C-alpha positions as CSV (number, residue, x, y, z in Angstrom):
1,M,12.9,28.1,-10.1
2,P,15.5,25.8,-11.4
3,S,14.3,22.8,-13.5
4,L,14.9,19.3,-12.0
5,V,13.8,17.4,-15.1
6,G,16.4,14.9,-16.4
7,R,17.9,15.2,-19.8
8,K,17.0,12.6,-22.4
9,T,19.8,10.1,-23.3
10,K,20.4,8.8,-26.5
11,S,18.2,5.6,-25.9
12,G,15.3,7.9,-25.3
13,L,15.2,7.7,-21.3
14,V,14.6,10.8,-19.2
15,I,16.7,10.6,-16.1
16,R,18.5,13.0,-13.7
17,R,21.9,11.4,-13.8
18,T,22.9,12.8,-10.2
19,V,20.0,10.9,-8.8
20,F,19.5,7.7,-11.2
21,W,23.1,6.5,-11.2
22,P,23.9,6.9,-7.7
23,A,20.6,5.0,-6.5
24,V,21.1,2.1,-9.0
25,I,24.9,1.6,-8.1
26,F,24.0,1.8,-4.4
27,I,21.1,-0.6,-4.6
28,L,23.3,-3.2,-6.7
29,L,26.2,-2.8,-4.3
30,T,23.9,-3.4,-1.2
31,V,22.3,-6.3,-2.9
32,G,25.7,-7.7,-3.7
33,L,27.0,-7.5,-0.1
34,A,24.0,-9.0,1.3
35,C,24.4,-11.8,-1.2
36,V,28.1,-12.5,-0.5
37,F,28.3,-11.6,3.3
38,P,24.6,-12.4,4.4
39,D,25.6,-13.5,7.9
40,S,28.1,-10.6,8.5
41,M,25.5,-7.9,7.2
42,A,22.8,-9.5,9.3
43,D,25.2,-9.4,12.5
44,F,26.0,-5.7,11.8
45,F,22.6,-4.5,11.4
46,S,21.3,-6.7,14.1
47,S,23.7,-4.9,16.6
48,V,22.8,-1.5,15.3
49,Q,19.2,-2.2,16.0
50,N,19.8,-3.7,19.4
51,F,21.6,-0.3,20.1
52,I,18.9,1.7,18.9
53,S,16.1,-0.2,21.1
54,A,18.4,0.0,24.2
55,N,19.2,3.6,23.8
56,L,17.0,5.6,21.5
57,S,13.6,4.1,21.8
58,W,12.5,7.2,23.4
59,F,13.4,9.2,20.2
60,Y,11.2,7.0,18.0
61,I,8.2,7.0,20.4
62,L,8.4,10.6,20.7
63,A,8.9,11.5,17.0
64,V,5.7,9.4,16.0
65,A,3.9,11.3,18.9
66,I,4.9,14.8,17.5
67,I,4.0,13.7,14.0
68,L,0.4,12.5,14.9
69,C,-0.2,15.6,17.1
70,A,1.0,17.9,14.2
71,M,-1.3,16.2,11.7
72,A,-4.3,16.5,14.1
73,L,-3.8,20.0,15.0
74,I,-3.3,21.1,11.1
75,A,-6.4,19.4,10.4
76,I,-8.7,21.3,12.9
77,S,-6.7,24.6,12.5
78,R,-7.6,27.3,10.0
79,F,-4.9,25.9,7.8
80,G,-7.2,23.0,6.9
81,S,-8.8,25.2,4.4
82,I,-5.7,25.7,2.1
83,R,-5.9,23.9,-1.0
84,L,-3.1,21.6,-2.3
85,G,-2.7,23.4,-5.5
86,P,-4.0,26.8,-6.8
87,D,-7.3,27.9,-5.0
88,H,-9.1,26.9,-8.3
89,A,-7.7,23.3,-8.5
90,R,-10.1,20.4,-7.9
91,P,-9.4,16.7,-7.2
92,R,-8.4,14.6,-10.0
93,F,-9.9,11.5,-8.6
94,S,-13.1,10.7,-7.1
95,L,-13.3,9.7,-3.3
96,P,-13.8,6.0,-3.9
97,V,-10.9,5.8,-6.2
98,W,-8.6,7.9,-4.1
99,F,-9.3,5.7,-1.1
100,A,-8.8,2.6,-3.1
101,M,-5.4,3.8,-4.2
102,L,-4.6,5.0,-0.6
103,F,-5.4,1.6,0.8
104,S,-3.8,-0.6,-1.7
105,T,-0.5,1.3,-1.6
106,G,-0.4,2.0,2.1
107,M,-1.1,-1.2,3.9
108,G,-3.0,-3.7,1.9
109,I,-0.5,-6.5,2.0
110,G,0.2,-5.8,5.7
111,I,-3.3,-6.6,6.9
112,M,-3.6,-9.8,4.8
113,F,-0.3,-11.1,6.4
114,F,-0.9,-10.0,10.0
115,G,-4.9,-9.8,10.2
116,I,-4.8,-13.0,12.0
117,A,-1.0,-13.5,13.1
118,E,-0.8,-10.3,15.1
119,P,-3.8,-10.3,17.3
120,V,-3.3,-14.2,18.0
121,M,0.3,-13.6,18.9
122,H,-0.1,-11.1,21.4
123,F,-3.0,-13.0,22.7
124,L,-0.8,-16.1,23.1
125,S,2.3,-14.0,24.6
126,P,1.1,-10.6,25.9
127,P,3.8,-8.1,27.0
128,Q,1.8,-8.0,30.5
129,G,-0.3,-10.4,32.2
130,D,-1.3,-13.9,31.8
131,P,-1.8,-15.4,28.1
132,M,-5.1,-16.7,26.7
133,T,-7.4,-14.8,29.1
134,I,-10.0,-12.2,28.4
135,A,-7.7,-9.5,29.6
136,A,-5.2,-10.8,27.1
137,A,-7.7,-10.9,24.2
138,R,-8.6,-7.4,24.9
139,S,-4.9,-6.2,25.1
140,A,-4.2,-8.0,21.9
141,L,-6.7,-6.0,20.0
142,E,-5.9,-2.7,21.6
143,T,-2.1,-3.3,20.8
144,T,-3.0,-4.4,17.0
145,F,-5.3,-1.2,16.7
146,F,-2.3,0.8,18.1
147,H,0.3,-0.6,15.5
148,W,-2.1,-0.2,12.5
149,G,-4.0,2.8,13.3
150,L,-3.8,6.5,13.5
151,H,0.0,6.7,14.1
152,A,1.0,4.8,11.0
153,W,-1.2,6.9,8.8
154,A,0.1,10.1,10.1
155,I,3.4,9.3,9.2
156,Y,2.5,8.6,5.7
157,A,0.3,11.8,5.8
158,S,2.9,14.1,6.9
159,V,5.2,13.2,4.1
160,G,2.5,13.3,1.6
161,L,1.3,16.7,3.0
162,M,4.6,18.4,2.8
163,L,5.2,17.0,-0.9
164,A,1.6,17.9,-2.2
165,Y,1.7,21.3,-0.3
166,F,5.1,22.5,-1.7
167,G,4.8,20.6,-5.0
168,Y,1.3,21.8,-5.9
169,R,1.0,25.1,-4.1
170,H,4.4,26.3,-4.5
171,G,5.5,24.8,-7.8
172,L,8.5,22.9,-6.3
173,P,9.3,19.6,-7.9
174,L,7.3,16.7,-6.9
175,T,10.1,14.8,-5.4
176,F,11.1,14.2,-1.8
177,R,13.8,17.1,-1.8
178,S,11.0,19.5,-1.8
179,A,10.3,18.5,1.9
180,L,13.5,20.2,2.6
181,Y,12.7,23.4,1.2
182,P,11.8,25.2,4.5
183,L,15.1,24.0,5.9
184,I,17.6,24.7,3.1
185,G,15.8,26.8,0.6
186,N,17.0,26.8,-3.1
187,R,19.8,24.4,-1.9
188,I,17.3,21.6,-2.7
189,Y,18.5,21.9,-6.4
190,G,22.0,20.9,-5.6
191,P,23.9,17.9,-4.1
192,I,21.9,17.8,-0.8
193,G,18.6,17.7,-2.7
194,D,20.1,14.9,-4.9
195,A,21.1,13.0,-1.8
196,A,17.6,13.2,-0.4
197,D,16.2,12.1,-3.8
198,V,18.7,8.9,-3.7
199,F,17.7,8.1,-0.2
200,A,13.9,8.1,-1.2
201,V,14.6,5.9,-4.3
202,T,16.7,3.4,-2.5
203,G,14.3,3.1,0.3
204,T,11.6,2.7,-2.0
205,V,13.3,-0.2,-3.9
206,F,14.5,-1.9,-0.6
207,G,11.1,-1.9,1.0
208,M,9.6,-3.3,-2.1
209,A,12.2,-5.9,-2.4
210,T,12.0,-7.1,1.2
211,S,8.0,-6.9,0.9
212,L,8.1,-8.9,-2.2
213,G,10.4,-11.4,-0.9
214,F,8.5,-12.0,2.4
215,G,5.3,-11.8,0.6
216,V,5.9,-14.5,-1.7
217,L,6.6,-16.7,1.2
218,Q,2.9,-16.3,2.2
219,I,1.8,-16.7,-1.4
220,D,3.9,-20.0,-1.3
221,S,2.1,-21.2,1.8
222,G,-1.3,-20.6,0.2
223,L,-0.3,-22.5,-3.0
224,T,1.0,-25.3,-0.7
225,Y,-2.3,-25.3,1.3
226,L,-4.6,-25.3,-1.9
227,F,-2.8,-27.5,-4.1
228,G,-0.1,-29.4,-2.3
229,F,2.8,-27.9,-4.0
230,E,5.9,-28.4,-2.2
231,P,7.9,-25.0,-1.7
232,T,10.9,-24.6,-3.6
233,T,13.3,-21.6,-4.5
234,T,12.2,-22.2,-7.9
235,T,8.7,-21.6,-7.6
236,Q,9.2,-18.7,-5.3
237,L,11.5,-17.1,-7.9
238,A,8.9,-17.8,-10.8
239,M,6.2,-16.1,-8.6
240,I,8.5,-13.1,-8.1
241,I,9.0,-12.7,-12.0
242,G,5.3,-13.3,-12.5
243,I,4.2,-10.7,-10.1
244,S,6.8,-8.3,-11.0
245,S,5.9,-8.6,-14.7
246,I,2.2,-7.9,-14.3
247,A,3.3,-4.7,-11.9
248,A,5.7,-3.6,-14.7
249,L,2.6,-3.8,-17.3
250,S,0.4,-1.8,-14.9
251,A,3.1,0.7,-14.3
252,A,3.9,1.1,-17.9
253,S,0.1,1.9,-18.6
254,G,0.3,4.9,-16.2
255,I,-1.6,5.8,-13.1
256,N,-5.0,6.5,-14.8
257,R,-5.2,3.1,-16.2
258,G,-3.2,0.2,-14.5
259,I,-2.8,1.4,-10.9
260,K,-6.3,3.0,-10.6
261,L,-8.1,-0.2,-12.0
262,L,-6.1,-2.8,-9.9
263,S,-6.6,-0.6,-6.7
264,E,-10.4,-0.5,-7.5
265,A,-10.6,-4.3,-8.0
266,N,-8.4,-4.9,-5.0
267,L,-10.6,-3.0,-2.9
268,A,-13.6,-4.6,-4.1
269,L,-12.3,-8.0,-3.5
270,A,-11.0,-6.9,-0.1
271,V,-14.6,-5.7,1.1
272,L,-16.0,-9.1,-0.3
273,L,-13.9,-11.1,1.7
274,L,-14.4,-9.1,4.7
275,L,-18.2,-9.2,4.2
276,L,-17.8,-13.2,3.8
277,V,-15.9,-13.4,7.1
278,F,-18.6,-11.3,9.0
279,A,-21.4,-13.4,7.5
280,F,-19.7,-16.9,8.4
281,G,-18.4,-15.6,11.5
282,P,-20.1,-14.3,14.9
283,T,-21.5,-11.4,13.0
284,A,-23.2,-9.6,16.1
285,A,-20.3,-10.4,18.4
286,L,-17.8,-9.1,15.9
287,L,-19.7,-5.7,15.8
288,K,-19.7,-5.4,19.6
289,H,-15.9,-6.3,19.5
290,F,-15.5,-3.4,17.0
291,V,-17.3,-0.8,19.2
292,E,-15.5,-2.0,22.3
293,N,-12.1,-2.2,20.4
294,T,-12.4,1.3,19.2
295,G,-13.4,2.7,22.6
296,I,-10.5,0.8,24.2
297,Y,-8.0,2.1,21.5
298,L,-9.2,5.8,21.6
299,S,-9.2,5.9,25.5
300,G,-5.9,4.4,25.9
301,I,-4.3,6.2,22.8
302,V,-2.2,8.8,25.0
303,S,-0.8,6.4,27.3
304,K,-0.1,3.7,24.6
305,T,1.7,6.5,22.6
306,F,4.4,7.0,25.3
307,T,4.7,3.7,26.8
308,L,8.4,2.9,26.8
309,Y,8.3,0.2,29.6
310,A,10.8,2.5,31.4
311,Y,9.8,1.0,34.8
312,E,9.4,-2.7,33.4
313,P,12.8,-3.1,31.6
314,Q,12.1,-6.7,31.1
315,N,9.6,-5.8,28.3
316,T,12.1,-3.5,26.5
317,E,12.9,-6.6,24.0
318,W,9.1,-7.0,23.3
319,L,9.0,-3.2,22.6
320,G,11.9,-3.3,20.2
321,G,10.5,-6.4,18.5
322,W,7.1,-4.9,18.0
323,T,6.3,-1.2,18.3
324,L,9.6,0.1,17.4
325,Q,10.0,-2.2,14.6
326,Y,6.4,-1.1,13.3
327,W,7.5,2.5,13.7
328,G,10.7,2.1,12.0
329,W,9.1,0.5,9.1
330,W,6.3,3.2,8.6
331,I,8.9,5.8,8.8
332,S,11.4,4.2,6.3
333,W,8.5,3.5,3.9
334,S,6.9,7.0,4.2
335,P,8.9,8.5,1.2
336,F,7.5,6.1,-1.1
337,V,4.0,5.9,0.3
338,G,3.9,9.7,1.1
339,M,5.0,10.7,-2.4
340,F,2.3,8.5,-4.0
341,I,-0.3,9.9,-1.7
342,A,0.9,13.3,-2.8
343,Q,0.8,12.4,-6.4
344,I,-2.8,11.4,-6.4
345,S,-4.2,14.2,-4.0
346,R,-3.9,17.4,-6.1
347,G,-6.6,19.8,-5.5
348,R,-8.1,18.5,-2.2
349,T,-8.0,20.9,0.8
350,I,-5.5,20.1,3.5
351,R,-8.4,19.2,6.0
352,E,-10.0,16.8,3.4
353,F,-6.5,15.3,2.6
354,L,-5.6,14.7,6.4
355,A,-9.3,13.3,7.1
356,G,-9.2,10.9,4.3
357,V,-5.6,9.8,4.9
358,L,-5.9,9.4,8.6
359,L,-9.5,8.1,9.1
360,I,-10.6,6.4,6.2
361,P,-7.9,3.6,5.7
362,A,-7.3,3.6,9.3
363,G,-10.9,2.8,10.0
364,F,-11.1,0.3,7.4
365,T,-7.9,-1.5,8.6
366,L,-9.2,-1.4,12.3
367,F,-12.5,-2.9,11.1
368,W,-10.5,-5.7,9.2
369,M,-8.5,-6.6,12.4
370,T,-11.6,-7.0,14.3
371,A,-13.1,-9.4,11.9
372,F,-10.2,-11.6,11.4
373,G,-8.5,-11.1,14.9
374,N,-11.4,-11.4,17.1
375,S,-12.6,-14.3,15.1
376,A,-9.6,-16.3,15.3
377,I,-9.2,-15.4,19.2
378,D,-12.6,-16.4,19.8
379,L,-12.0,-19.8,18.1
380,I,-9.1,-20.5,20.3
381,M,-10.8,-19.5,23.4
382,S,-13.7,-21.7,22.6
383,G,-11.1,-24.7,22.3
384,Q,-11.8,-25.3,18.5
385,G,-9.0,-23.2,17.2
386,T,-6.1,-25.1,19.0
387,A,-4.4,-26.1,15.5
388,L,-4.8,-22.4,14.5
389,A,-2.8,-21.3,17.5
390,E,-0.4,-23.8,16.8
391,A,-0.1,-22.8,13.0
392,V,0.5,-19.0,14.0
393,S,3.2,-20.0,16.3
394,A,5.0,-22.3,13.9
395,D,4.6,-20.1,10.5
396,V,2.5,-16.7,10.6
397,S,2.6,-17.1,6.7
398,T,0.1,-19.9,7.1
399,A,-2.3,-18.3,9.4
400,L,-4.8,-16.7,7.1
401,F,-5.3,-20.1,5.2
402,K,-5.4,-22.1,8.4
403,F,-8.0,-19.8,9.6
404,F,-10.4,-20.3,6.7
405,E,-10.5,-23.9,7.5
406,Y,-13.0,-23.0,10.3
407,L,-15.4,-21.1,7.9
408,P,-17.8,-22.5,5.2
409,F,-16.5,-22.6,1.6
410,T,-13.1,-22.9,2.5
411,P,-11.6,-23.2,-1.1
412,V,-13.3,-20.1,-2.4
413,L,-12.2,-18.1,0.7
414,C,-8.6,-19.2,0.1
415,A,-8.9,-18.6,-3.6
416,V,-10.1,-15.0,-3.0
417,G,-7.4,-14.3,-0.4
418,M,-5.0,-15.5,-2.7
419,A,-6.2,-13.2,-5.3
420,I,-6.1,-10.2,-2.9
421,V,-2.5,-11.0,-1.8
422,V,-1.3,-11.3,-5.4
423,I,-3.1,-8.0,-6.4
424,F,-1.8,-6.1,-3.3
425,F,1.6,-7.1,-4.2
426,V,1.1,-5.8,-7.8
427,T,-0.4,-2.5,-6.6
428,S,2.3,-1.9,-4.2
429,A,5.0,-2.8,-7.0
430,D,3.6,-0.7,-9.7
431,S,3.1,2.4,-7.5
432,G,6.6,2.0,-6.1
433,A,7.9,1.9,-9.7
434,F,5.9,5.0,-10.7
435,V,7.2,6.9,-7.5
436,S,10.9,5.7,-8.3
437,D,10.6,6.6,-11.9
438,A,9.3,10.2,-11.0
439,I,12.2,10.9,-8.6
440,A,14.9,9.4,-10.8
441,S,13.8,11.5,-13.7
442,G,13.7,14.7,-11.7
443,G,9.8,15.0,-11.7
444,A,9.5,14.6,-15.4
445,R,5.7,14.5,-16.4
446,R,6.2,11.9,-19.2
447,T,8.8,9.3,-19.2
448,P,9.1,6.2,-21.5
449,A,7.2,3.0,-20.4
450,L,10.5,1.4,-20.3
451,Q,11.7,3.4,-17.5
452,R,8.7,2.5,-15.3
453,V,9.4,-1.3,-16.4
454,F,13.0,-0.9,-15.3
455,W,11.9,0.3,-11.6
456,A,9.1,-2.3,-11.4
457,M,11.6,-5.1,-12.2
458,L,14.7,-3.9,-10.1
459,P,13.1,-4.8,-6.8
460,A,12.2,-8.1,-8.1
461,V,15.8,-8.8,-9.3
462,A,17.0,-7.7,-5.6
463,A,14.2,-9.9,-4.0
464,A,15.2,-12.9,-6.0
465,V,18.6,-12.6,-5.4
466,L,18.3,-12.1,-1.7
467,L,15.9,-15.0,-1.5
468,E,18.5,-17.2,-3.1
469,A,21.3,-16.1,-0.8
470,G,19.3,-15.7,2.4
471,G,20.0,-12.0,3.1
472,L,16.6,-10.7,3.0
473,Q,16.7,-10.3,6.8
474,A,19.8,-8.0,6.7
475,L,18.1,-5.8,4.1
476,Q,14.9,-5.8,6.4
477,T,16.9,-4.7,9.3
478,M,18.7,-2.0,7.2
479,T,15.4,-0.4,6.2
480,L,14.6,0.0,10.0
481,V,17.9,1.4,11.1
482,S,17.6,3.8,8.1
483,A,14.4,5.2,9.7
484,L,16.5,7.0,12.3
485,P,18.1,9.7,10.2
486,F,15.0,10.2,8.3
487,A,12.9,10.8,11.6
488,V,15.4,13.6,12.4
489,V,14.8,15.1,8.9
490,L,11.0,14.6,8.9
491,L,10.6,16.4,12.2
492,A,12.7,19.4,11.0
493,S,10.5,19.5,7.9
494,L,7.3,19.5,9.8
495,F,8.7,22.6,11.7
496,G,9.2,24.3,8.3
497,L,5.7,23.2,6.9
498,L,4.0,24.7,9.9
499,R,6.0,28.0,9.3
500,W,5.0,28.1,5.7
501,L,1.4,27.1,6.5
502,R,1.4,30.3,8.7
503,Y,2.8,32.5,5.8
504,D,0.0,31.0,3.4
505,D,-2.5,31.9,5.7
506,M,-1.0,35.6,6.3
507,R,-1.1,35.9,2.6
508,R,-4.8,34.9,2.3
509,Q,-5.6,37.4,5.1
510,T,-3.6,40.0,3.2
511,R,-5.5,39.4,0.1
512,Q,-8.9,39.9,1.9
513,R,-7.7,43.6,3.1
514,T,-7.9,46.5,0.7
515,V,-4.4,48.2,0.7
516,T,-5.3,51.2,-1.5
517,P,-8.4,51.6,-3.6
518,A,-7.7,51.1,-7.2
519,V,-8.1,54.4,-9.2
520,G,-11.2,54.4,-11.4
521,V,-11.9,50.7,-11.1
522,R,-15.7,50.0,-11.5
523,A,-16.5,53.8,-10.9
524,P,-20.1,54.3,-9.6
525,A,-20.8,57.0,-12.2
526,D,-20.5,54.3,-14.9
527,W,-22.9,52.0,-13.5
528,R,-24.7,51.3,-16.7
529,G,-21.7,50.3,-18.6
530,R,-20.8,48.0,-15.6
531,L,-24.3,46.5,-15.8
532,R,-23.9,45.8,-19.7
533,T,-20.7,44.1,-18.9
534,I,-22.1,42.0,-16.1
535,V,-25.1,40.6,-18.2
536,A,-23.0,40.2,-21.3
537,Y,-21.8,36.7,-22.6
538,P,-18.9,37.8,-25.1
539,D,-17.6,35.2,-27.6
540,E,-14.0,34.4,-27.9
541,A,-13.2,36.9,-30.7
542,E,-14.6,39.8,-28.6
543,V,-12.5,38.9,-25.6
544,K,-9.3,38.2,-27.7
545,C,-9.7,41.8,-29.2
546,W,-9.9,43.2,-25.9
547,F,-7.0,41.0,-24.6
548,D,-4.7,42.1,-27.4
549,D,-5.7,45.9,-27.6
550,T,-6.0,46.7,-23.7
551,I,-4.9,44.1,-21.4
552,A,-1.6,43.1,-23.0
553,P,-0.4,46.8,-23.6
554,A,-1.4,47.5,-19.9
555,L,0.7,44.9,-18.6
556,E,3.6,45.6,-20.9
557,E,3.3,49.3,-19.6
558,V,3.5,48.4,-15.9
559,A,6.2,45.7,-16.5
560,A,8.5,48.3,-18.1
561,E,8.0,50.6,-15.1
562,F,8.7,47.5,-12.7
563,K,12.1,47.2,-14.6
564,K,12.9,50.8,-14.4
565,A,12.5,50.4,-10.6
566,S,15.3,47.5,-10.8
567,L,12.8,44.7,-10.0
568,R,13.6,41.3,-11.7
569,T,10.5,41.4,-14.0
570,V,9.6,39.0,-16.7
571,L,6.7,39.4,-19.0
572,V,5.6,36.2,-20.9
573,K,2.8,36.5,-23.7
574,H,1.0,33.5,-25.3
575,E,-1.9,33.6,-27.6
576,E,-4.4,33.1,-24.7
577,R,-2.4,34.0,-21.8
578,I,0.0,36.7,-20.6
579,S,1.9,36.7,-17.2
580,L,3.9,39.1,-15.4
581,R,6.2,37.8,-12.8
582,I,8.7,39.7,-10.4
583,S,11.3,37.3,-8.8
584,Y,13.0,37.3,-5.4
585,R,15.8,35.1,-4.2
586,E,14.4,33.5,-1.0
587,V,10.8,34.4,-0.9
588,P,7.6,33.7,-3.0
589,D,7.6,35.4,-6.6
590,F,4.8,37.9,-7.2
591,L,2.7,36.8,-10.3
592,Y,-0.1,38.6,-11.9
593,E,-1.6,36.6,-15.1
594,V,-4.5,36.9,-17.3
595,R,-5.9,33.8,-19.1
596,L,-8.6,33.5,-21.5
597,R,-11.1,30.9,-20.1
598,H,-14.2,29.4,-21.8
599,Y,-17.3,28.6,-20.0
600,E,-20.9,27.6,-20.7
601,S,-23.3,30.2,-20.7
602,P,-25.9,30.0,-17.7
603,E,-28.8,30.7,-20.1
604,T,-29.2,31.7,-23.7
605,T,-28.7,35.5,-24.3
606,P,-31.3,37.6,-25.8
607,E,-28.7,38.8,-28.5
608,S,-27.5,35.3,-29.6
609,D,-28.0,31.6,-29.5
610,R,-24.3,31.1,-28.1
611,S,-24.1,28.5,-25.4
612,E,-20.6,29.4,-24.6
613,F,-18.7,32.6,-23.7
614,T,-15.1,33.6,-22.8
615,R,-13.7,35.6,-19.7
616,A,-10.3,37.3,-19.3
617,E,-9.6,36.1,-15.8
618,V,-6.9,37.1,-13.3
619,F,-4.5,34.3,-11.8
620,L,-2.3,34.9,-9.0
621,R,0.3,32.4,-7.5
622,E,-2.6,30.9,-5.4
623,G,-4.8,30.3,-8.4
624,S,-7.7,32.1,-10.1
625,R,-9.0,35.2,-8.5
626,D,-12.3,34.6,-10.2
627,Y,-13.0,38.0,-11.8
628,D,-13.0,39.1,-15.3
629,L,-11.1,42.1,-16.9
630,M,-13.3,42.3,-19.9
631,G,-14.4,45.8,-20.2
632,W,-11.9,47.3,-17.9
633,S,-9.7,50.3,-19.0
634,R,-5.8,50.2,-19.4
635,E,-5.7,52.4,-16.3
636,Q,-8.0,50.1,-14.3
637,I,-6.0,47.2,-15.2
638,I,-2.8,48.7,-14.1
639,N,-4.3,49.9,-11.0
640,D,-5.3,46.5,-10.4
641,V,-1.8,45.1,-10.9
642,L,-0.4,47.7,-8.4
643,D,-3.2,46.7,-5.9
644,Q,-2.3,43.1,-6.1
645,Y,1.5,43.9,-5.9
646,E,1.1,46.2,-2.8
647,K,-0.8,43.4,-1.2
648,H,1.9,41.0,-1.9
649,L,4.5,43.5,-0.3
650,T,2.3,43.5,2.7
651,F,2.3,39.9,2.8
652,L,6.3,40.0,2.5
653,R,6.5,42.3,5.4
654,A,4.4,40.3,7.6
655,F,6.6,37.3,6.3
656,N,9.6,38.9,8.0
657,A,11.6,38.5,5.0
658,P,15.1,40.0,5.2
659,N,15.4,43.3,3.3
660,E,18.3,41.8,1.1
661,A,16.0,39.2,0.0
662,L,13.9,41.7,-1.7
663,A,16.7,43.2,-3.7
């Protein structure tokens, strides 16, 4: 397949010019327009948003419903056992570390900002019924669960699944363009693919800029509350520079160090704060609330999913201001979050991936919303939290710190809360920089640290300029509007993903069937020789000799015959690996590869004290087949190649590939 990796410039940067420069120019141009004409841009995007709310709300609601249903069906289907990578791949990160990075990147800062504010706002002004009643409290938590639960994570999971599946399982670039492969095939390597990657980069930068800008307002409120600082533009700009600088250092250190360590620290602090709120609040009542909230949410999830207030047009404005806005945000952020999830999920099965992405972060988020939201509502209903209700109505950025006034050790809670908010911003910014750099470099595995620093600082520059000019609201609205075309692409890509998962499952079934018996392989008459091979633990020199004298000549001989049959055949031999590949235009290649792999012996052999042995293992496109060619004759090896190739052709016939594709 063509290579996307960008070329190294004279300055040492590794960039794909057709993605890097259009994205940077578009970002700077948009920021400039929002800075020079903030009111005009705000009016334009607001009118577009109102049009979408009035005429296309049905599409947003239906699209998100389809995405959630598709993810649930894939998770419970036989496709769930397919691994995101070769069959022998295993996860790179442990489950706790993986969850920490999922949580910190996906929604960490959101639950800090809206954990108090959203339940209280729905309680004070519900879409239906009377405010500040028991029914309003129950409805407030149900609506909050709906906005922050399975639907949001299903959107992230869909993009992450497509990128991880095509990137790790089928060797496509780990950039957003690969999600389009089922739709346009190899044209992802051309201008259409470049445009998709430019869209992903600009969406990531704009999302980070708006989040950084609005998040700084919350940090500013916390500092004002704790230390009495007067909020000024200067302090806000200083916070943007400080947070982005930390994010740049984290991004420069790589995903295994900075991002991983900060995510673990953030999750630990978040759990600590959650436990403190539970301990200081009505613990037993909160546990009851969580169980009941979960039941109400799950029992009403179908009706909530398809609610458009078609019979109550007076609530259309509420729908546009809440549900549609959330759906638009989750969709517009999904290229960034989905790609980051894909980058940290290689080696997991699809079922493990979807269960982890859908259930674990969503469950923690809903538990958090119960702890903070129900505690705040209980305070207001008891008459003690009047000031809290007024604070939420006046400025939602102060809600968290106002809530802490009603708990013991208020300064400690505020300090922990401030630390979590800052680290959440850092982890979002550094993972965003990591994703932007990966896309703009064409999926290069190693890039200079300076590039990641650049992508960490670009959203900071955009946020600083827009805060000064007052254009953040226009930019926020633009990200919501951009979700409309992306939702169309996402639905089409989901159809392609399901089609390819079906093909993958067919290939696995084909491998399990014997097409023709390989002549002479493991002949019963040679059972003593077979026994000696089974119990032997050969060293590297023995296997290397067999590799050079028998295995390599066998593959060279059969490759020559494939070429005579006018098949596009490539044989590549390295010191400890030899691969035979037959390439096609639009369908998966056939790959037969033999690698020398080293293992620890399960026990000390009678002949030797060696603790290690070597195997000549067979690998296909899907990964290791877990059998050893040591001791096989040249004829047996050639027949094994033909056996695997015939199975591949059987798969292609089931694949319904056109005849011309096999030419």
